[in-house]
Residue frames as a rotation matrix with the C-alpha (Angstrom) as fourth column:
MET 1
0.783 -0.019 0.622 -70.43
0.615 0.177 -0.769 74.99
-0.095 0.984 0.150 -57.73
SER 2
0.808 -0.470 0.356 -68.22
-0.336 -0.863 -0.377 78.12
0.484 0.185 -0.855 -57.37
ASP 3
0.545 -0.541 0.641 -66.08
-0.607 0.272 0.746 76.27
-0.578 -0.796 -0.180 -54.81
ASN 4
0.484 -0.334 0.809 -65.33
0.482 0.873 0.072 73.53
-0.730 0.355 0.584 -57.31
LEU 5
0.846 -0.089 0.526 -64.59
0.438 -0.448 -0.779 76.07
0.305 0.890 -0.340 -59.94
ASP 6
0.719 -0.634 0.284 -62.11
-0.686 -0.712 0.150 77.82
0.107 -0.303 -0.947 -57.75
ASP 7
0.383 -0.587 0.713 -60.43
-0.250 0.677 0.692 74.53
-0.889 -0.444 0.113 -56.94
ILE 8
0.568 -0.214 0.795 -60.02
0.775 0.462 -0.430 73.77
-0.275 0.861 0.428 -60.76
LEU 9
0.734 -0.272 0.622 -58.77
0.302 -0.690 -0.658 77.28
0.608 0.671 -0.424 -61.62
GLY 10
-0.183 -0.819 -0.545 -56.69
0.902 0.081 -0.425 77.51
0.392 -0.569 0.723 -58.57
SER 11
0.112 0.454 -0.884 -58.72
0.839 -0.520 -0.161 80.31
-0.532 -0.724 -0.439 -57.06
GLU 12
-0.866 -0.358 -0.349 -58.06
0.086 -0.795 0.601 82.64
-0.492 0.491 0.719 -60.01
VAL 13
0.236 0.960 -0.151 -60.90
0.256 -0.211 -0.943 84.52
-0.937 0.184 -0.296 -61.46
LEU 14
-0.547 -0.302 0.781 -61.21
0.822 -0.018 0.569 84.83
-0.158 0.953 0.258 -65.21
ASN 15
0.091 0.481 -0.872 -62.01
0.245 -0.860 -0.448 88.38
-0.965 -0.173 -0.196 -66.00
THR 16
-0.192 -0.043 0.980 -62.92
0.976 0.100 0.196 88.93
-0.106 0.994 0.022 -69.72
LEU 17
0.779 0.601 0.178 -63.96
0.616 -0.787 -0.036 92.53
0.118 0.137 -0.983 -69.10
ASN 18
0.888 -0.459 0.008 -60.92
-0.434 -0.834 0.340 94.07
-0.150 -0.306 -0.940 -67.45
VAL 19
0.803 -0.593 -0.063 -57.83
0.509 0.736 -0.446 92.74
0.311 0.326 0.893 -69.07
GLU 20
0.794 -0.589 0.149 -54.73
-0.573 -0.645 0.506 93.52
-0.202 -0.488 -0.849 -67.18
ALA 21
0.782 -0.475 0.404 -52.53
0.450 0.878 0.161 90.88
-0.431 0.056 0.901 -68.81
THR 22
0.062 -0.826 -0.561 -49.01
-0.238 -0.558 0.795 91.81
-0.969 0.084 -0.231 -69.90
ASP 23
0.300 -0.080 -0.950 -47.81
-0.950 -0.108 -0.291 91.89
-0.080 0.991 -0.108 -73.57
THR 24
-0.747 -0.656 -0.107 -45.85
-0.657 0.754 -0.029 88.66
0.100 0.049 -0.994 -72.90
GLU 25
-0.632 0.581 0.513 -48.92
-0.063 0.621 -0.782 86.92
-0.772 -0.526 -0.356 -71.44
MET 26
0.390 0.849 -0.356 -51.07
-0.454 -0.159 -0.877 87.97
-0.801 0.503 0.324 -74.35
ARG 27
-0.030 -0.466 -0.884 -48.45
-0.991 0.131 -0.035 86.80
0.132 0.875 -0.465 -76.90
ARG 28
-0.919 -0.296 0.262 -48.32
-0.354 0.911 -0.213 83.38
-0.176 -0.289 -0.941 -75.13
ILE 29
-0.202 0.917 0.343 -52.10
-0.042 0.342 -0.939 83.11
-0.979 -0.204 -0.030 -75.26
ALA 30
0.499 0.379 -0.779 -52.20
-0.741 -0.281 -0.610 84.02
-0.450 0.882 0.141 -78.78
ASP 31
-0.401 -0.784 -0.474 -49.37
-0.902 0.427 0.057 81.64
0.158 0.451 -0.879 -79.67
LEU 32
-0.877 0.021 0.481 -51.19
-0.193 0.900 -0.391 78.83
-0.441 -0.436 -0.785 -77.90
ALA 33
0.171 0.978 -0.118 -54.47
-0.250 -0.073 -0.965 79.63
-0.953 0.195 0.232 -79.57
ASN 34
0.316 -0.144 -0.938 -52.71
-0.946 -0.118 -0.301 79.42
-0.067 0.983 -0.174 -82.89
LYS 35
-0.774 -0.622 0.116 -51.12
-0.629 0.777 -0.028 76.20
-0.073 -0.094 -0.993 -81.93
GLN 36
-0.426 0.735 0.527 -54.49
-0.029 0.572 -0.820 74.76
-0.904 -0.365 -0.222 -81.02
LEU 37
0.504 0.652 -0.566 -55.90
-0.576 -0.235 -0.783 75.92
-0.643 0.721 0.257 -84.50
GLU 38
-0.150 -0.665 -0.732 -52.98
-0.975 0.221 -0.002 74.39
0.163 0.713 -0.682 -86.31
LEU 39
-0.903 -0.287 0.318 -53.29
-0.367 0.901 -0.231 71.09
-0.221 -0.326 -0.919 -84.41
GLU 40
0.044 0.953 0.299 -57.15
-0.087 0.302 -0.949 70.85
-0.995 0.016 0.096 -85.07
SER 41
0.502 0.097 -0.859 -56.32
-0.836 -0.200 -0.511 71.47
-0.222 0.975 -0.019 -88.74
SER 42
-0.499 -0.786 -0.364 -53.74
-0.837 0.546 -0.031 68.79
0.223 0.289 -0.931 -88.71
VAL 43
-0.698 0.329 0.636 -56.06
-0.176 0.782 -0.598 66.30
-0.694 -0.529 -0.488 -87.08
VAL 44
0.395 0.908 -0.142 -58.69
-0.359 0.010 -0.933 66.87
-0.846 0.420 0.330 -89.63
ALA 45
0.310 -0.411 -0.858 -56.14
-0.947 -0.052 -0.317 66.37
0.086 0.910 -0.405 -92.42
ILE 46
-0.771 -0.557 0.308 -54.83
-0.626 0.752 -0.207 63.24
-0.117 -0.352 -0.929 -90.72
ASP 47
-0.211 0.829 0.518 -58.37
-0.211 0.478 -0.852 61.89
-0.954 -0.289 0.074 -90.42
LEU 48
0.613 0.436 -0.659 -58.99
-0.680 -0.133 -0.721 62.55
-0.402 0.890 0.215 -94.17
GLN 49
-0.066 -0.821 -0.567 -55.73
-0.952 0.222 -0.211 60.74
0.299 0.526 -0.796 -94.97
LEU 50
-0.776 -0.129 0.617 -56.58
-0.400 0.858 -0.324 57.78
-0.488 -0.498 -0.717 -92.74
LYS 51
0.230 0.958 0.170 -59.96
-0.316 0.239 -0.918 57.58
-0.920 0.158 0.358 -94.38
ALA 52
0.489 -0.182 -0.853 -58.29
-0.871 -0.055 -0.487 57.47
0.041 0.982 -0.186 -97.88
LYS 53
-0.541 -0.830 -0.133 -55.80
-0.821 0.556 -0.128 54.79
0.180 0.039 -0.983 -96.82
LYS 54
-0.480 0.461 0.747 -58.43
-0.253 0.742 -0.621 52.62
-0.840 -0.487 -0.239 -95.34
GLU 55
0.684 0.708 -0.176 -60.44
-0.379 0.139 -0.915 52.79
-0.623 0.693 0.363 -98.65
GLU 56
0.190 -0.673 -0.714 -57.12
-0.947 0.067 -0.315 52.03
0.260 0.736 -0.625 -100.55
LEU 57
-0.747 -0.527 0.406 -56.56
-0.641 0.732 -0.231 49.06
-0.175 -0.432 -0.885 -98.34
ARG 58
-0.007 0.907 0.422 -60.12
-0.287 0.402 -0.869 47.94
-0.958 -0.127 0.258 -98.73
ASN 59
0.656 0.218 -0.723 -59.73
-0.741 -0.001 -0.672 48.05
-0.147 0.976 0.161 -102.58
VAL 60
-0.365 -0.863 -0.349 -56.42
-0.887 0.437 -0.153 45.98
0.284 0.253 -0.925 -102.43
ARG 61
-0.757 -0.005 0.653 -57.92
-0.464 0.708 -0.533 43.50
-0.460 -0.706 -0.538 -99.89
GLU 62
-0.127 0.897 0.424 -61.23
-0.043 0.422 -0.906 43.00
-0.991 -0.133 -0.015 -101.55
HIS 63
0.852 0.440 -0.283 -60.56
-0.254 -0.126 -0.959 43.58
-0.457 0.889 0.004 -105.24
ASP 64
0.421 -0.766 -0.486 -56.92
-0.894 -0.260 -0.365 43.88
0.153 0.588 -0.794 -106.55
LEU 65
-0.507 -0.825 0.250 -55.44
-0.859 0.507 -0.072 40.96
-0.067 -0.251 -0.966 -104.74
PRO 66
-0.076 0.562 0.824 -58.26
-0.135 0.813 -0.567 38.56
-0.988 -0.155 0.014 -104.87
ASP 67
0.862 0.374 -0.341 -58.58
-0.338 -0.077 -0.938 39.28
-0.377 0.924 0.059 -108.60
ALA 68
0.060 -0.952 -0.300 -54.80
-0.993 -0.026 -0.116 38.74
0.103 0.305 -0.947 -109.05
LEU 69
-0.568 -0.251 0.784 -55.04
-0.562 0.815 -0.145 35.43
-0.602 -0.523 -0.604 -107.22
ALA 70
0.308 0.843 0.441 -58.06
-0.071 0.483 -0.873 34.35
-0.949 0.238 0.209 -109.32
GLU 71
0.760 -0.110 -0.641 -56.50
-0.643 -0.274 -0.716 35.36
-0.097 0.956 -0.279 -112.59
ALA 72
-0.347 -0.923 -0.165 -53.49
-0.919 0.370 -0.135 33.02
0.186 0.105 -0.977 -111.64
GLY 73
0.241 0.525 -0.817 -55.87
-0.319 0.837 0.444 30.27
0.917 0.154 0.369 -110.74
LEU 74
-0.651 -0.544 -0.529 -54.98
0.363 0.389 -0.847 30.39
0.667 -0.743 -0.056 -107.10
SER 75
0.551 0.823 0.138 -56.88
0.199 -0.290 0.936 30.85
0.810 -0.488 -0.324 -103.87
GLU 76
0.928 -0.372 0.030 -53.86
-0.089 -0.143 0.986 30.79
-0.362 -0.917 -0.166 -101.56
ILE 77
0.517 -0.852 -0.074 -49.99
0.212 0.212 -0.954 31.15
0.829 0.478 0.291 -101.83
ARG 78
0.781 -0.389 -0.488 -47.08
0.522 -0.022 0.853 31.33
-0.343 -0.921 0.186 -99.62
LEU 79
0.887 -0.428 0.173 -44.65
-0.298 -0.817 -0.494 34.18
0.353 0.387 -0.852 -99.80
ALA 80
0.234 -0.910 -0.343 -40.95
0.001 0.353 -0.936 34.00
0.972 0.219 0.083 -99.44
ASP 81
-0.595 -0.415 0.688 -41.04
-0.615 -0.316 -0.722 35.06
0.517 -0.853 -0.068 -95.76
GLY 82
-0.950 0.105 -0.293 -43.48
0.211 0.910 -0.358 32.33
0.229 -0.402 -0.886 -95.04
SER 83
-0.556 0.808 -0.195 -46.65
-0.535 -0.527 -0.660 34.54
-0.636 -0.262 0.726 -94.93
ARG 84
-0.720 0.458 0.521 -49.80
0.626 0.754 0.201 32.93
-0.301 0.471 -0.829 -96.25
VAL 85
-0.760 0.507 -0.406 -51.99
-0.585 -0.806 0.090 34.94
-0.282 0.306 0.910 -98.62
LYS 86
-0.799 0.567 0.202 -55.40
0.575 0.818 -0.021 33.51
-0.177 0.100 -0.979 -98.83
ALA 87
-0.802 0.597 -0.022 -58.58
-0.515 -0.672 0.532 34.65
0.303 0.439 0.846 -100.59
GLU 88
-0.821 0.555 -0.131 -61.80
0.555 0.726 -0.406 33.70
-0.130 -0.406 -0.905 -98.92
PRO 89
-0.323 0.783 0.532 -65.45
0.470 -0.356 0.808 34.59
0.821 0.511 -0.253 -99.75
PHE 90
-0.858 0.199 -0.474 -67.25
0.355 -0.437 -0.827 37.23
-0.371 -0.877 0.304 -97.48
VAL 91
-0.078 0.884 0.462 -70.75
0.734 -0.262 0.627 38.79
0.675 0.388 -0.628 -97.33
ASN 92
-0.951 -0.097 -0.292 -71.49
0.277 -0.687 -0.672 42.09
-0.135 -0.720 0.681 -95.84
ALA 93
-0.183 0.945 0.272 -75.19
0.762 -0.038 0.646 43.28
0.621 0.326 -0.713 -95.16
HIS 94
-0.933 -0.016 -0.359 -76.66
0.261 -0.718 -0.646 46.39
-0.247 -0.696 0.674 -93.67
ILE 95
0.087 0.988 0.130 -80.36
0.972 -0.113 0.206 47.49
0.219 0.109 -0.970 -93.19
THR 96
-0.882 -0.222 0.416 -80.72
0.156 -0.970 -0.187 51.23
0.445 -0.100 0.890 -93.57
LYS 97
-0.729 0.642 -0.238 -83.40
0.119 -0.223 -0.967 53.13
-0.674 -0.733 0.086 -91.59
ALA 98
-0.327 0.627 -0.707 -85.26
-0.877 -0.480 -0.020 53.98
-0.352 0.613 0.707 -94.78
LYS 99
-0.152 0.366 -0.918 -85.62
-0.600 0.704 0.379 50.20
0.785 0.609 0.113 -95.64
SER 100
-0.897 -0.293 0.331 -85.86
-0.441 0.526 -0.728 48.79
0.040 -0.798 -0.601 -92.22
GLU 101
-0.153 0.944 0.292 -89.64
-0.691 0.109 -0.714 48.42
-0.706 -0.311 0.636 -92.36
ASP 102
0.565 0.429 -0.705 -89.60
-0.820 0.383 -0.424 46.60
0.088 0.818 0.568 -95.63
ALA 103
-0.361 -0.832 -0.421 -86.53
-0.629 0.550 -0.549 44.55
0.688 0.067 -0.722 -94.69
HIS 104
-0.801 0.123 0.585 -88.23
-0.523 0.332 -0.785 43.48
-0.291 -0.935 -0.202 -91.45
GLN 105
0.265 0.963 -0.055 -91.41
-0.782 0.181 -0.596 42.56
-0.564 0.201 0.801 -93.29
TRP 106
0.267 -0.228 -0.936 -89.53
-0.701 0.621 -0.351 40.37
0.662 0.750 0.006 -95.82
LEU 107
-0.799 -0.602 0.002 -87.84
-0.463 0.611 -0.642 38.58
0.385 -0.514 -0.767 -92.86
GLU 108
-0.530 0.661 0.531 -91.16
-0.553 0.205 -0.807 38.03
-0.643 -0.722 0.258 -91.23
ASP 109
0.453 0.715 -0.533 -92.81
-0.855 0.179 -0.487 36.92
-0.253 0.676 0.692 -94.43
ASN 110
0.341 -0.412 -0.845 -90.06
-0.520 0.666 -0.535 34.37
0.783 0.622 0.013 -95.19
GLY 111
0.825 0.113 -0.554 -89.92
0.265 0.789 0.555 32.79
0.500 -0.604 0.621 -91.70
PHE 112
-0.126 -0.983 -0.130 -86.77
0.707 0.003 -0.708 34.68
0.696 -0.181 0.695 -90.41
GLY 113
0.479 0.527 0.702 -88.62
-0.029 -0.789 0.613 37.13
0.877 -0.315 -0.363 -88.07
ASP 114
0.904 -0.038 -0.426 -86.79
0.420 0.268 0.867 35.71
0.081 -0.963 0.258 -85.00
ILE 115
-0.174 -0.982 0.067 -83.56
0.967 -0.183 -0.177 37.48
0.186 0.034 0.982 -85.91
ILE 116
-0.015 0.302 0.953 -85.39
0.100 -0.948 0.302 40.79
0.995 0.099 -0.016 -85.42
LYS 117
-0.467 -0.156 -0.870 -84.75
0.839 0.233 -0.492 41.96
0.280 -0.960 0.022 -81.88
LYS 118
0.413 0.651 0.637 -86.88
0.316 -0.758 0.570 44.40
0.854 -0.034 -0.519 -79.91
GLU 119
-0.577 -0.651 -0.493 -85.44
0.747 -0.178 -0.640 46.77
0.329 -0.738 0.589 -77.28
ILE 120
0.707 0.663 0.246 -86.91
0.431 -0.680 0.594 49.15
0.561 -0.314 -0.766 -74.73
ASN 121
-0.580 -0.807 -0.110 -84.78
0.628 -0.357 -0.691 51.90
0.519 -0.470 0.714 -73.18
ALA 122
0.692 0.693 0.203 -85.82
0.374 -0.584 0.721 53.92
0.618 -0.423 -0.663 -70.13
LYS 123
-0.388 -0.874 0.293 -84.05
0.164 -0.379 -0.911 56.42
0.907 -0.305 0.291 -68.04
PHE 124
0.669 0.626 -0.399 -84.50
0.453 0.081 0.888 56.42
0.589 -0.775 -0.230 -64.21
GLY 125
0.389 -0.506 0.769 -83.22
-0.645 -0.746 -0.165 58.45
0.657 -0.432 -0.617 -61.45
ARG 126
-0.608 -0.758 -0.235 -80.77
-0.384 0.540 -0.749 56.74
0.695 -0.366 -0.620 -59.13
GLY 127
-0.927 0.260 0.271 -83.37
-0.190 0.297 -0.936 56.45
-0.323 -0.919 -0.226 -56.32
ASP 128
-0.291 0.899 -0.328 -86.41
-0.937 -0.199 0.285 55.84
0.191 0.391 0.901 -58.46
LYS 129
-0.501 0.090 0.861 -88.29
-0.595 0.687 -0.418 53.05
-0.629 -0.721 -0.290 -56.86
SER 130
0.606 0.794 -0.040 -90.28
-0.515 0.354 -0.780 52.07
-0.606 0.493 0.624 -60.00
PHE 131
-0.135 -0.677 -0.723 -87.22
-0.990 0.058 0.130 50.64
-0.046 0.734 -0.678 -61.76
GLN 132
-0.786 -0.176 0.593 -87.80
-0.312 0.941 -0.134 46.95
-0.534 -0.291 -0.794 -60.57
GLY 133
-0.142 0.854 0.501 -91.24
0.460 0.505 -0.731 46.81
-0.877 0.127 -0.464 -61.97
ALA 134
-0.431 -0.164 -0.887 -90.55
-0.389 -0.853 0.347 49.08
-0.814 0.495 0.304 -65.01
LEU 135
-0.987 -0.094 -0.131 -91.05
-0.160 0.462 0.873 46.57
-0.022 0.882 -0.471 -67.74
ASP 136
-0.609 0.793 0.003 -94.53
0.792 0.608 0.065 45.63
0.050 0.042 -0.998 -66.59
HIS 137
0.345 0.711 -0.612 -95.72
0.804 -0.561 -0.199 49.15
-0.485 -0.423 -0.765 -65.55
LEU 138
-0.613 -0.776 0.151 -93.83
0.741 -0.498 0.450 51.22
-0.274 0.388 0.880 -67.92
LEU 139
-0.626 0.388 0.677 -96.60
0.386 -0.600 0.701 53.09
0.678 0.700 0.225 -69.61
GLY 140
0.422 0.824 -0.377 -98.79
0.619 0.041 0.784 53.13
0.662 -0.565 -0.493 -66.52
SER 141
0.249 -0.405 -0.880 -96.16
0.854 -0.337 0.396 54.83
-0.457 -0.850 0.261 -64.33
GLY 142
0.989 0.143 -0.046 -95.68
0.106 -0.881 -0.461 57.69
-0.106 0.451 -0.886 -66.97
ILE 143
0.161 -0.983 -0.093 -92.01
0.062 -0.084 0.994 56.84
-0.985 -0.166 0.048 -67.45
GLU 144
0.700 0.084 -0.709 -90.82
-0.667 -0.278 -0.691 58.09
-0.255 0.957 -0.138 -70.86
ALA 145
0.021 -0.622 0.783 -89.15
0.058 0.783 0.620 55.29
-0.998 0.032 0.052 -72.90
THR 146
-0.012 -0.132 -0.991 -87.91
-0.976 -0.214 0.040 54.67
-0.217 0.968 -0.126 -76.34
THR 147
0.452 0.084 0.888 -88.25
-0.019 0.996 -0.085 51.49
-0.892 0.022 0.452 -78.22
LYS 148
-0.132 -0.605 -0.785 -86.06
-0.955 -0.134 0.264 50.05
-0.265 0.785 -0.560 -81.05
GLU 149
0.714 0.243 0.656 -86.55
-0.036 0.949 -0.312 47.03
-0.699 0.199 0.687 -83.32
ALA 150
0.402 -0.658 -0.637 -83.49
-0.915 -0.266 -0.303 45.97
0.030 0.705 -0.709 -85.31
VAL 151
0.959 -0.264 -0.103 -81.34
0.239 0.949 -0.208 43.00
0.153 0.174 0.973 -86.49
HIS 152
0.569 -0.821 -0.048 -77.85
-0.139 -0.154 0.978 42.96
-0.811 -0.550 -0.201 -84.97
PRO 153
0.453 -0.396 -0.799 -75.29
-0.879 -0.349 -0.326 43.70
-0.150 0.849 -0.506 -87.62
MET 154
-0.626 -0.777 0.065 -73.26
-0.759 0.627 0.175 40.53
-0.177 0.061 -0.982 -87.03
THR 155
-0.250 0.717 0.651 -76.55
-0.092 0.651 -0.753 38.57
-0.964 -0.249 -0.097 -86.91
LEU 156
0.744 0.521 -0.418 -77.61
-0.353 -0.225 -0.908 39.95
-0.567 0.823 0.016 -90.32
LYS 157
0.010 -0.799 -0.601 -74.04
-1.000 -0.025 0.018 39.27
-0.030 0.601 -0.799 -91.74
ALA 158
-0.850 -0.350 0.393 -74.05
-0.365 0.930 0.038 35.66
-0.379 -0.111 -0.919 -90.66
PHE 159
0.111 0.901 0.420 -77.77
0.112 0.409 -0.906 35.17
-0.987 0.148 -0.056 -91.82
ALA 160
0.672 0.077 -0.737 -77.04
-0.657 -0.396 -0.641 36.67
-0.341 0.915 -0.215 -95.28
LYS 161
-0.393 -0.861 -0.322 -73.99
-0.919 0.359 0.162 34.47
-0.024 0.359 -0.933 -95.67
GLU 162
-0.741 0.123 0.660 -75.82
-0.120 0.943 -0.309 31.33
-0.661 -0.308 -0.684 -94.64
GLN 163
0.299 0.954 0.034 -78.84
-0.019 0.042 -0.999 32.05
-0.954 0.298 0.030 -96.85
ILE 164
0.296 -0.374 -0.879 -76.50
-0.923 -0.348 -0.162 32.86
-0.246 0.860 -0.448 -99.81
GLU 165
-0.671 -0.733 0.110 -74.81
-0.716 0.680 0.160 29.58
-0.192 0.029 -0.981 -99.27
LYS 166
-0.492 0.571 0.657 -78.11
0.262 0.817 -0.514 27.67
-0.830 -0.081 -0.552 -99.28
GLY 167
-0.870 0.057 0.490 -79.18
0.490 -0.018 0.871 29.48
0.059 0.998 -0.012 -102.43
THR 168
0.038 0.930 -0.365 -81.96
0.843 -0.226 -0.487 31.48
-0.536 -0.290 -0.793 -100.86
ASP 169
-0.286 -0.073 0.956 -83.01
0.694 -0.703 0.154 34.49
0.660 0.708 0.251 -103.06
ILE 170
0.043 0.161 -0.986 -82.53
0.837 -0.545 -0.052 37.46
-0.546 -0.823 -0.158 -100.66
PRO 171
0.819 0.326 0.472 -83.36
0.534 -0.733 -0.421 40.97
0.208 0.597 -0.775 -101.89
VAL 172
-0.163 -0.987 0.010 -80.01
0.935 -0.158 -0.317 42.63
0.314 -0.043 0.948 -102.40
ASP 173
-0.290 0.013 0.957 -81.38
0.088 -0.995 0.040 46.17
0.953 0.096 0.288 -102.25
LEU 174
0.708 0.677 0.203 -83.19
-0.097 -0.191 0.977 45.67
0.700 -0.711 -0.070 -98.95
PHE 175
0.895 -0.400 -0.194 -80.18
0.384 0.475 0.791 44.29
-0.225 -0.783 0.579 -97.22
ASN 176
0.720 -0.657 -0.222 -77.52
-0.694 -0.687 -0.217 46.26
-0.010 0.310 -0.951 -99.10
LEU 177
0.755 -0.449 0.479 -75.74
0.229 0.864 0.449 42.92
-0.615 -0.229 0.754 -99.67
TYR 178
0.609 -0.697 -0.379 -72.25
-0.780 -0.440 -0.444 42.98
0.143 0.566 -0.812 -100.76
SER 179
0.766 -0.283 0.578 -70.23
-0.003 0.896 0.443 39.86
-0.643 -0.341 0.685 -101.37
GLY 180
0.659 -0.628 -0.413 -66.85
-0.565 -0.051 -0.824 38.97
0.496 0.776 -0.388 -102.89
TYR 181
0.557 -0.642 -0.526 -63.46
0.677 0.718 -0.160 37.67
0.481 -0.268 0.835 -101.90
LYS 182
0.831 -0.340 0.440 -61.31
-0.507 -0.788 0.348 39.14
0.228 -0.512 -0.828 -99.23
THR 183
0.238 -0.804 -0.545 -57.54
0.188 0.588 -0.787 38.32
0.953 0.085 0.291 -98.66
THR 184
0.933 -0.195 0.304 -55.96
-0.335 -0.159 0.929 37.84
-0.133 -0.968 -0.213 -95.43
ILE 185
0.297 -0.917 -0.268 -52.20
-0.241 0.199 -0.950 37.58
0.924 0.347 -0.161 -94.94
ALA 186
0.944 0.042 0.328 -50.93
-0.330 0.178 0.927 35.54
-0.020 -0.983 0.182 -91.96
LYS 187
-0.005 -0.995 -0.101 -47.36
-0.874 0.053 -0.483 34.89
0.486 0.086 -0.870 -90.87
């Protein structure tokens, strides 16, 4: 380990107890530390700006522009540059951890349980010989595993859209259903 560390550091030893750095070196280190702090702060600010712009875009795409088209009695228009603005229906759905048991029960009770997928995750060492037979002998071999039961987000979204189009009464709160119109602009 120390050989690798020496290779990375160029055989220089970092000594935090006996500082023998020059004033110029210390000034450079302080300047770089301050630069890092400023850059970290800038990244946080830019991330916040990006989040706000994404929300603004979502509002225009999912509310303002579709509403303006609807008020004009249009679902699609062509702009002077040839771009096509089109409003199309969309459905979003999401099952929260808090509601997953109830949502899965509703799916089972209404004949849609096959969209729920079960998953087993297990960790093995590279040379672990029990890997091949793990699924059959998992608990018996003492291998620690985690399980997960979920509906894939895209499967849930497609399911919700299909059921809404069929007129099926789906519990909005269990699946956090959100639908509306979304505009796309294509050249």
